[in-house]
C-alpha positions in Angstrom: -39.9 135.2 -185.2 -38.5 138.2 -187.0 -42.0 139.3 -187.9 -43.1 139.3 -184.2 -40.0 141.2 -183.1 -40.6 144.2 -185.3 -44.2 145.0 -184.2 -43.1 144.5 -180.5 -40.3 147.0 -181.0 -42.7 149.5 -182.7 -45.1 149.1 -179.9 -42.3 149.7 -177.3 -41.2 152.8 -179.3 -44.8 154.0 -179.6 -45.3 153.6 -175.8 -42.1 155.4 -175.0 -42.9 158.3 -177.4 -46.4 158.5 -175.9 -45.1 158.6 -172.4 -42.9 161.6 -173.3 -45.0 163.5 -175.8 -48.5 163.0 -174.3 -47.8 164.7 -171.0 -46.2 167.6 -172.7 -49.2 168.0 -175.0 -51.6 167.7 -172.1 -49.8 170.3 -170.0 -49.7 172.7 -172.9 -53.3 172.1 -173.7 -54.4 172.5 -170.1 -52.5 175.7 -169.7 -54.8 177.3 -172.3 -57.9 175.8 -170.7 -57.6 177.5 -167.3 -60.9 179.3 -168.0 -62.9 176.0 -167.9 -66.0 176.9 -165.9 -66.8 173.2 -165.3 -63.7 172.7 -163.2 -64.8 175.3 -160.7 -61.2 176.7 -160.6 -60.6 180.3 -160.9 -59.7 182.0 -164.1 -58.0 185.2 -165.1 -60.4 188.1 -164.8 -62.0 189.3 -168.0 -60.7 192.5 -169.5 -63.8 194.3 -168.2 -63.2 193.0 -164.7 -62.7 195.4 -161.8 -59.0 195.7 -160.8 -58.5 194.7 -157.1 -61.4 192.2 -157.1 -61.8 188.5 -158.0 -63.8 185.5 -156.9 -62.6 181.9 -157.2 -64.0 178.5 -156.1 -62.8 175.0 -156.1 -63.0 171.9 -153.8 -65.5 173.4 -151.3 -63.5 176.7 -151.0 -65.0 179.9 -152.2 -62.5 182.7 -152.0 -63.3 186.4 -152.7 -60.6 189.0 -152.9 -61.5 192.7 -152.6 -59.7 195.9 -152.3 -56.3 194.6 -153.6 -53.9 197.5 -153.8 -50.2 197.3 -154.2 -48.5 200.2 -152.4 -45.1 200.5 -154.3 -42.3 203.0 -154.3 -40.3 203.9 -157.4 -37.9 200.9 -156.8 -40.9 198.4 -156.8 -40.7 197.9 -153.0 -43.9 197.9 -150.9 -46.8 195.9 -149.7 -50.1 194.4 -150.9 -53.3 195.3 -149.0 -56.4 193.2 -149.6 -59.2 191.4 -147.9 -59.7 187.7 -148.5 -63.0 186.1 -147.6 -63.6 182.3 -147.6 -67.3 181.6 -147.8 -66.6 177.9 -148.4 -66.9 175.0 -146.1 -63.2 174.1 -145.7 -60.2 176.1 -144.4 -58.0 177.5 -147.1 -54.5 179.0 -147.1 -52.8 181.6 -149.2 -49.5 179.9 -150.1 -47.9 182.3 -152.5 -48.2 185.7 -154.2 -46.5 186.0 -157.5 -45.8 189.0 -159.8 -44.5 189.5 -163.3 -41.0 188.2 -164.0 -41.2 185.5 -161.3 -41.0 187.8 -158.3 -42.8 186.6 -155.2 -44.2 188.5 -152.2 -43.0 187.6 -148.7 -45.9 186.3 -146.5 -46.0 187.2 -142.8 -48.7 186.0 -140.6 -51.0 188.0 -138.3 -50.2 188.4 -134.6 -51.1 185.3 -132.8 -50.8 181.7 -133.8 -54.4 180.6 -134.5 -57.3 181.7 -136.6 -57.8 183.9 -139.6 -54.5 185.4 -140.9 -52.3 183.1 -138.9 -49.2 181.7 -140.7 -48.6 178.0 -140.5 -46.8 175.5 -142.7 -49.5 175.6 -145.4 -49.6 179.5 -145.6 -51.8 182.2 -144.3 -54.9 180.6 -142.9 -58.5 181.7 -143.9 -61.1 179.7 -142.0 -64.5 178.7 -143.5 -66.9 181.7 -143.4 -64.0 183.8 -142.3 -61.9 186.6 -143.7 -58.6 188.4 -143.1 -57.4 191.8 -144.2 -53.8 191.9 -145.4 -51.9 195.1 -144.5 -54.2 196.0 -141.6 -52.8 196.6 -138.1 -52.0 193.3 -136.6 -53.0 191.4 -139.7 -51.0 189.4 -142.1 -48.8 191.1 -144.7 -47.4 190.6 -148.2 -44.1 192.5 -148.8 -42.7 193.1 -152.3 -39.1 193.8 -153.3 -38.1 195.2 -156.7 -41.4 194.3 -158.4 -41.7 195.1 -162.0 -44.7 194.9 -164.4 -46.9 197.8 -163.4 -49.2 198.4 -166.4 -50.0 201.8 -168.0 -53.4 201.5 -166.2 -51.6 201.6 -162.9 -52.3 197.9 -162.1 -50.0 195.0 -161.2 -50.9 191.5 -162.5 -50.6 189.1 -159.5 -51.1 185.4 -159.0 -52.5 184.2 -155.7 -52.0 180.5 -154.9 -54.5 179.0 -152.5 -54.1 175.6 -151.1 -57.7 174.6 -151.8 -59.2 177.2 -154.2 -56.1 176.9 -156.4 -54.4 179.5 -158.7 -56.1 182.9 -158.9 -55.0 185.6 -161.4 -56.0 189.2 -160.9 -54.8 192.8 -161.1 -54.2 194.8 -158.1 -54.5 198.6 -158.3 -51.1 200.4 -157.7 -50.5 203.5 -155.6 -47.4 205.1 -154.4 
């Protein structure tokens, strides 16, 4: 009986260790694999990428961001202007805009309660084959407070989280 108890305990300990260690290893490994082109998910733009522009696709959503410019004052307060186009087949939503140091932009929906740019519980809506311009008159807005992290190239690394297209990393141009 003692012989059988030892392997059973080892198996139980092995399972417990695997349940704790394996997820941590997978998360760490996957974090470095965000540029996997087979997933269809967006990746960080290449160093030669154009600041203010990025394209991402995933799960029937194809999102293109153009003209991304952060208008910031010396304190890091301001707004983000950009156009987001969804040429996919499903409605997508901009859920979050993040900046270095964990700061987040405040999302405000466009005037009206339906259509492109409207704010609902999922975020700022972008319909299939539709687009919305953030920072335009009557359009949705992204407001920043005390943002840090502007690079020497006058760009601001930002993360856009879409409900369907997923996480998109890019650099917005910065103006005062």
